[in-house]
C-alpha positions as CSV (number, residue, x, y, z in Angstrom):
1,M,12.4,-0.5,26.4
2,S,14.8,-0.2,23.3
3,T,15.9,-3.2,21.6
4,V,17.5,-1.4,19.1
5,I,19.5,1.9,18.7
6,V,21.1,3.4,15.7
7,E,23.2,6.5,16.0
8,E,25.1,8.2,12.9
9,L,25.6,5.3,11.2
10,Y,27.5,5.7,8.0
11,K,29.2,2.6,5.8
12,K,31.2,3.3,2.7
13,F,32.0,1.3,-0.5
14,S,34.3,1.7,-3.5
15,S,33.5,1.0,-7.1
16,K,37.1,-0.3,-7.6
17,L,38.8,-3.3,-6.1
18,S,41.9,-1.9,-4.8
19,D,40.3,0.8,-3.0
20,S,38.0,-1.6,-1.4
21,V,40.5,-3.9,-0.3
22,R,42.7,-1.0,0.9
23,S,39.5,0.4,3.1
24,G,38.6,-3.1,4.2
25,I,41.9,-3.6,5.6
26,G,41.6,0.1,7.6
27,E,38.3,-0.9,9.0
28,I,39.9,-4.3,10.7
29,V,43.1,-3.2,11.7
30,K,42.3,0.4,13.3
31,P,40.0,1.2,16.1
32,Q,37.1,3.0,15.0
33,N,38.0,6.4,16.5
34,Q,41.4,6.1,14.7
35,R,39.8,5.6,11.3
36,N,40.1,8.4,8.7
37,S,36.2,7.9,8.1
38,K,35.1,11.2,6.8
39,S,37.1,11.3,3.9
40,L,36.0,9.5,0.3
41,S,38.4,8.6,-2.5
42,K,37.0,9.4,-6.1
43,S,35.7,5.5,-6.3
44,E,34.4,5.6,-2.9
45,F,30.4,6.4,-1.9
46,W,28.5,6.7,1.2
47,A,26.2,3.6,1.1
48,L,24.9,4.6,4.3
49,E,25.1,8.2,5.1
50,N,24.3,9.1,8.8
51,I,21.1,6.4,9.7
52,S,19.7,7.1,12.9
53,F,16.7,5.6,14.5
54,K,15.6,3.9,18.0
55,L,13.0,1.0,18.1
56,E,11.2,0.1,21.3
57,K,9.9,-4.1,22.1
58,G,7.2,-5.0,19.8
59,D,7.9,-2.5,17.1
60,S,7.7,-3.7,13.4
61,L,9.6,-1.3,11.2
62,G,9.1,-1.4,7.2
63,I,12.3,-0.1,5.6
64,L,11.1,0.9,1.8
65,G,12.9,2.3,-1.2
66,A,14.5,1.6,-4.4
67,N,17.3,-1.1,-5.3
68,G,20.5,0.3,-4.2
69,S,19.2,2.9,-1.8
70,G,20.7,1.0,1.1
71,K,18.5,-1.2,2.7
72,T,20.1,-4.5,2.6
73,T,23.4,-2.8,3.5
74,L,21.6,-1.2,6.8
75,L,20.5,-4.8,7.7
76,R,23.8,-6.4,7.0
77,V,25.3,-3.9,9.1
78,L,23.3,-4.7,12.0
79,N,23.3,-8.3,11.7
80,G,27.5,-8.1,12.0
81,T,28.1,-8.7,8.1
82,Y,29.6,-5.3,7.7
83,K,31.4,-3.0,10.0
84,P,30.3,0.3,9.8
85,T,32.6,3.0,8.7
86,R,31.3,5.4,11.6
87,G,28.7,5.3,14.2
88,S,27.2,2.9,16.3
89,F,24.3,0.6,17.2
90,E,22.7,-1.5,20.1
91,I,20.6,-4.8,19.2
92,R,19.1,-6.6,22.2
93,E,20.1,-10.4,22.0
94,P,19.1,-12.7,21.4
95,F,18.5,-11.8,17.6
96,G,17.6,-13.4,14.1
97,S,18.7,-12.7,10.8
98,L,17.0,-13.6,7.5
99,I,19.0,-11.5,5.0
100,A,19.3,-13.9,2.0
101,A,18.3,-17.4,1.1
102,G,20.6,-20.0,2.3
103,A,22.6,-17.3,4.6
104,G,24.4,-19.2,7.3
105,F,23.8,-22.4,5.7
106,S,27.0,-24.5,4.8
107,P,26.1,-25.8,1.0
108,T,27.6,-29.1,1.3
109,L,25.7,-29.9,4.2
110,T,22.5,-31.7,4.5
111,G,19.2,-29.8,5.5
112,R,19.1,-32.0,8.8
113,E,22.9,-30.9,9.3
114,N,22.4,-27.6,8.5
115,I,19.4,-27.2,11.2
116,F,21.6,-28.3,13.8
117,L,24.4,-25.7,12.6
118,S,22.0,-22.6,12.2
119,A,20.3,-23.5,15.7
120,A,23.4,-23.5,17.1
121,L,24.4,-20.0,16.1
122,L,21.1,-18.9,17.3
123,G,22.4,-19.9,21.0
124,L,20.3,-23.2,21.3
125,T,21.9,-26.5,23.2
126,T,21.6,-29.7,21.1
127,Q,19.0,-30.7,23.6
128,E,17.0,-27.5,22.8
129,I,17.4,-28.2,19.2
130,S,16.4,-31.7,19.8
131,K,13.0,-30.6,21.3
132,K,12.1,-28.1,18.4
133,Y,13.6,-30.4,15.5
134,D,10.2,-31.9,14.6
135,S,8.2,-28.5,14.6
136,I,11.1,-27.0,12.3
137,V,10.5,-29.8,10.0
138,E,7.1,-29.4,10.1
139,F,7.0,-25.8,9.4
140,S,9.8,-25.8,6.3
141,E,7.6,-28.8,4.6
142,L,10.9,-30.1,3.8
143,G,10.7,-33.5,5.2
144,D,11.6,-35.5,2.3
145,F,14.7,-33.5,1.2
146,L,16.4,-33.1,4.5
147,D,19.1,-35.9,3.8
148,M,20.2,-33.9,0.9
149,P,22.8,-31.1,0.5
150,L,21.7,-27.9,0.5
151,S,23.4,-27.1,-2.3
152,H,20.6,-29.1,-4.2
153,Y,18.1,-26.9,-2.5
154,S,16.2,-24.2,-4.5
155,S,16.3,-20.8,-3.6
156,G,12.5,-21.3,-1.9
157,M,13.6,-24.4,0.0
158,S,16.6,-22.8,1.4
159,V,14.2,-19.9,2.5
160,R,11.8,-22.1,4.0
161,L,14.6,-24.2,6.2
162,G,15.9,-20.8,7.2
163,F,12.6,-19.2,8.3
164,A,11.9,-22.0,10.0
165,V,15.0,-22.4,12.1
166,A,15.1,-18.4,12.8
167,T,11.3,-18.4,14.0
168,S,11.9,-21.5,16.3
169,V,12.5,-19.6,18.8
170,T,11.4,-16.0,19.9
171,P,14.0,-13.6,19.2
172,E,14.1,-10.2,21.1
173,V,14.8,-8.7,17.4
174,L,14.7,-10.1,14.1
175,L,16.2,-9.0,10.6
176,I,14.0,-10.0,7.2
177,D,15.1,-8.9,3.8
178,E,12.6,-9.7,1.2
179,V,13.6,-13.5,1.4
180,L,10.0,-14.3,1.6
181,A,9.4,-13.0,-2.0
182,V,11.0,-16.2,-3.3
183,G,8.5,-18.4,-1.5
184,D,5.4,-19.5,-2.6
185,I,1.7,-17.8,-2.0
186,G,0.7,-20.3,0.6
187,F,4.2,-20.1,2.1
188,Q,4.2,-16.5,2.2
189,R,0.8,-16.8,4.4
190,K,2.3,-19.1,6.4
191,C,5.2,-17.1,7.3
192,F,2.8,-14.0,7.6
193,G,1.3,-15.6,10.4
194,R,4.1,-16.8,12.4
195,I,5.4,-13.0,12.1
196,H,2.2,-12.0,13.9
197,E,2.8,-14.5,16.7
198,L,6.3,-13.1,17.1
199,K,4.8,-9.6,17.2
200,Q,2.4,-10.7,20.0
201,A,5.1,-12.0,21.8
202,G,7.0,-8.9,21.5
203,T,9.6,-9.2,18.8
204,T,11.1,-6.2,17.3
205,L,10.8,-6.4,13.5
206,L,12.9,-4.9,10.8
207,I,11.3,-5.7,7.5
208,V,12.8,-4.8,4.3
209,S,10.4,-5.1,1.4
210,H,9.4,-3.9,-1.9
211,S,5.6,-4.6,-1.2
212,T,3.4,-2.1,0.1
213,D,0.5,-4.4,1.3
214,S,3.2,-6.7,3.1
215,T,4.5,-3.3,4.9
216,W,1.2,-2.0,5.8
217,E,0.2,-5.5,6.8
218,L,3.0,-6.3,9.1
219,C,4.7,-2.8,10.5
220,N,3.5,0.1,12.7
221,K,6.4,2.2,12.0
222,G,8.0,2.9,8.8
223,L,12.0,4.3,7.3
224,F,12.4,5.3,3.6
225,M,15.8,5.5,2.3
226,E,16.9,7.0,-0.9
227,D,20.9,7.1,-1.8
228,G,21.9,5.6,1.2
229,K,20.3,8.4,3.5
230,S,17.0,8.7,5.3
231,T,14.9,11.3,7.4
232,G,14.0,8.7,10.1
233,I,11.2,6.7,11.1
234,E,8.0,8.2,10.2
235,D,4.4,6.9,10.3
236,V,4.1,4.0,7.8
237,K,1.5,5.4,5.8
238,S,3.6,8.2,5.0
239,V,6.7,6.1,4.0
240,I,4.6,4.5,1.8
241,A,3.5,6.9,0.2
242,K,6.9,8.1,-0.5
243,Y,8.0,4.7,-1.7
244,V,5.1,4.6,-4.2
245,N,5.8,8.2,-5.4
246,S,9.7,7.1,-5.8
247,T,8.8,4.9,-8.0
248,I,6.7,7.1,-10.4
249,S,8.6,8.3,-13.4
250,K,8.4,12.4,-12.8
251,K,9.1,14.6,-15.9
252,Q,9.7,18.5,-15.6
253,T,6.7,19.9,-16.8
254,T,7.2,21.6,-20.0
255,Q,5.0,23.4,-22.3
256,Q,4.2,22.3,-25.6
257,E,4.8,24.8,-28.5
258,T,2.8,22.6,-30.9
259,Y,0.3,19.3,-30.4
260,D,0.5,16.8,-33.0
261,Q,-2.5,16.1,-35.1
262,Y,-3.7,12.8,-36.3
263,S,-4.6,14.3,-39.6
264,E,-5.2,18.0,-40.9
265,S,-8.1,19.6,-39.5
266,S,-9.7,23.0,-39.2
267,V,-9.1,22.7,-35.2
268,Q,-6.2,23.9,-33.8
269,L,-5.3,23.1,-30.2
270,N,-3.0,26.0,-28.9
271,L,-2.5,25.2,-25.3
272,I,-3.9,22.5,-22.8
273,S,-2.6,22.3,-18.9
274,I,-3.7,20.6,-15.9
275,W,-3.7,21.3,-12.3
276,G,-4.9,19.5,-9.0
277,N,-6.1,21.0,-5.7
278,Q,-2.8,22.7,-5.2
279,G,-3.0,25.0,-8.1
280,P,-1.0,25.5,-11.6
281,K,2.3,23.7,-11.6
282,R,1.9,21.6,-8.6
283,E,1.8,17.9,-8.2
284,I,-1.5,16.0,-8.4
285,F,-2.2,13.8,-5.5
286,F,-4.7,10.6,-5.7
287,R,-8.6,11.9,-5.4
288,D,-7.9,15.4,-5.7
289,N,-10.1,17.4,-8.3
290,L,-8.4,17.4,-12.0
291,N,-8.6,20.7,-13.9
292,L,-7.8,20.8,-17.4
293,G,-7.3,24.3,-19.4
294,I,-7.9,23.9,-23.3
295,Y,-7.2,26.8,-25.6
296,L,-8.1,26.0,-29.2
297,S,-8.9,27.7,-32.3
298,S,-11.5,26.7,-34.8
299,Q,-12.0,27.9,-38.5
300,K,-15.3,26.5,-38.7
301,S,-18.5,26.2,-36.7
302,Y,-19.8,22.8,-35.9
303,S,-23.2,22.6,-34.4
304,Q,-23.1,19.0,-33.5
305,S,-19.8,18.4,-31.6
306,F,-18.1,17.4,-28.3
307,L,-15.0,17.5,-26.7
308,R,-13.7,14.1,-25.5
309,L,-10.8,13.3,-23.3
310,N,-9.1,10.0,-23.0
311,F,-6.8,8.7,-20.3
312,S,-4.4,6.1,-20.8
313,N,-1.6,4.3,-18.3
314,D,2.0,4.3,-18.8
315,R,1.7,1.4,-21.5
316,Y,-0.8,3.8,-23.6
317,N,-3.7,1.7,-22.8
318,P,-6.9,3.3,-22.7
319,I,-8.7,3.5,-19.3
320,A,-11.0,6.3,-18.8
321,T,-12.8,8.5,-20.9
322,V,-15.1,11.8,-20.8
323,D,-17.4,13.1,-23.5
324,T,-18.5,16.5,-23.0
325,S,-21.9,16.4,-24.2
326,L,-22.7,13.5,-21.7
327,H,-22.4,16.1,-18.5
328,Y,-24.5,19.0,-17.1
329,G,-23.7,22.4,-18.7
330,G,-21.4,20.2,-21.4
331,I,-20.4,21.2,-24.5
332,S,-22.6,20.0,-27.7
333,S,-21.5,22.4,-30.5
334,L,-18.5,24.7,-31.4
335,G,-18.2,27.9,-33.1
336,S,-15.9,29.3,-34.9
337,G,-12.8,31.4,-33.7
338,D,-11.0,31.0,-30.2
339,H,-12.2,29.2,-27.2
340,E,-10.9,28.9,-23.6
341,I,-12.5,26.2,-21.9
342,E,-11.9,24.5,-18.3
343,I,-12.8,21.4,-17.4
344,M,-13.2,19.7,-13.7
345,I,-13.0,16.2,-13.1
346,H,-14.0,15.6,-9.3
347,Q,-11.8,13.6,-7.1
348,V,-10.1,11.7,-9.8
349,N,-9.6,7.7,-8.6
350,L,-6.6,7.1,-11.2
351,K,-4.0,4.9,-9.2
352,P,-0.8,6.7,-8.4
353,G,1.2,6.7,-11.6
354,N,1.9,8.0,-15.1
355,Y,-0.5,8.8,-17.4
356,F,-1.2,10.2,-21.1
357,L,-4.0,12.2,-22.2
358,D,-5.7,12.5,-26.0
359,F,-7.7,15.6,-26.8
360,S,-10.2,15.2,-29.6
361,V,-13.1,17.1,-31.2
362,C,-15.7,14.8,-32.5
363,D,-19.2,15.0,-34.2
364,T,-22.1,13.7,-32.6
365,R,-23.4,11.9,-35.5
366,G,-20.2,9.8,-35.5
367,G,-17.8,9.6,-38.4
368,P,-14.3,10.8,-38.3
369,H,-12.9,12.8,-35.7
370,I,-13.2,16.9,-36.3
371,G,-9.4,17.2,-34.8
372,L,-7.5,14.5,-32.8
373,F,-4.3,15.4,-30.9
374,P,-2.7,11.9,-29.7
375,K,-0.7,12.4,-26.2
376,A,-1.3,16.1,-25.9
377,L,-0.4,15.8,-22.5
378,Q,1.7,13.8,-20.0
379,F,1.0,13.8,-16.2
380,E,1.4,11.8,-12.7
381,I,-0.8,11.0,-10.1
382,L,1.0,10.9,-7.0
383,A,0.2,9.1,-3.4
384,T,-0.7,10.9,-0.3
385,P,-0.9,9.4,3.2
386,D,-4.5,11.0,4.2
387,K,-5.7,9.3,1.1
388,P,-4.7,5.6,1.9
389,L,-5.9,3.3,-1.4
390,Y,-2.2,2.6,-1.9
391,D,-2.0,0.8,1.5
392,F,-3.6,-2.6,0.0
393,N,-1.9,-2.5,-2.9
394,V,-4.7,-2.4,-5.6
395,Q,-4.0,-4.2,-8.6
396,G,-6.6,-1.9,-10.7
397,L,-5.6,1.2,-12.3
398,I,-9.2,3.1,-10.9
399,D,-10.7,3.3,-7.9
400,L,-14.5,3.0,-8.3
401,P,-16.6,5.7,-6.1
402,A,-19.2,3.9,-4.2
403,E,-21.8,4.6,-1.6
404,V,-23.4,1.9,1.2
405,V,-26.8,2.9,1.2
406,K,-27.8,0.2,3.5
407,F,-25.7,-2.0,6.0
408,K,-27.6,-4.3,8.5
């Protein structure tokens, strides 16, 4: 049974107040089929453009995307705050909505009065609200503040009250827009527990979030939005991968003509390149084999030397090192002349993100570098749905390889 149906939904806004007012009046006074909805003035843009999807009873949809991608606009169209410029949608009632802290509340009324007001808007009678009142107060943990005007509440307190009221019933559909992010950790976990209860009861959830771990925990489907557009519902792992990759600063790879040296050296780095499993000039994905092609020349011979690769994160904090002298078949000396070197690092476990590579030639006896080339390379590690480290929002930069040798 379909609980949410969205068909070719469009919503336009304007960066100019006059055009925005004119467009808004037109949407109010004209029937939808008579609006000049296909045209845009110079100041107008599509906040939503051709969005379509369908959800069944019990589905949980995670909506991910950068700020300004249209996520909140979509929910505000679905809850009736905005009228769509084009397209249509259907939501099975009753449905609840948590779009912003304090939304639907009156700031001049007390918390107690707002409970009755908000619950009445959900369709509950005064008698039904009275029966649920104690459980709402208990869940919100705001019993000492219910006679205080809502204008004196913090955003976190408003969210507590709003969530407690909205989930006091079991709606067919519940819209949630990042409001849980302002609550403390303890209350967030409490809310997740209530959301799981609603899922088990068959409520359809639409959750806007920037948290990949929350999306993975709560959702069985995903919708990735970018510039008001979406390709439709996908597997939640694929949507998380798209979102993670959209947050990584991608730069067009250009081959450097010269490489900065820390000091004068008889070693010259002529070229360094990097590629993953897809081959040269292609993306490098998490747990790919990382290949480095190094071309250098040396005016002298160094009988006791090795190559060092230092990896740093986007803040240029060192996180990993490769020394060629420490590996089987490694390099422990460097002759004079030109050299072509290829190094493979198996299944690189760097978390998706931006990285720098420093390259150096070192003396095994210590002392100054024979040649040091800081930030010789900048590259990105991207997420992919079939290698799911990022599903759990890992805080570390490196996924350490391990083998379970015994399990009883």
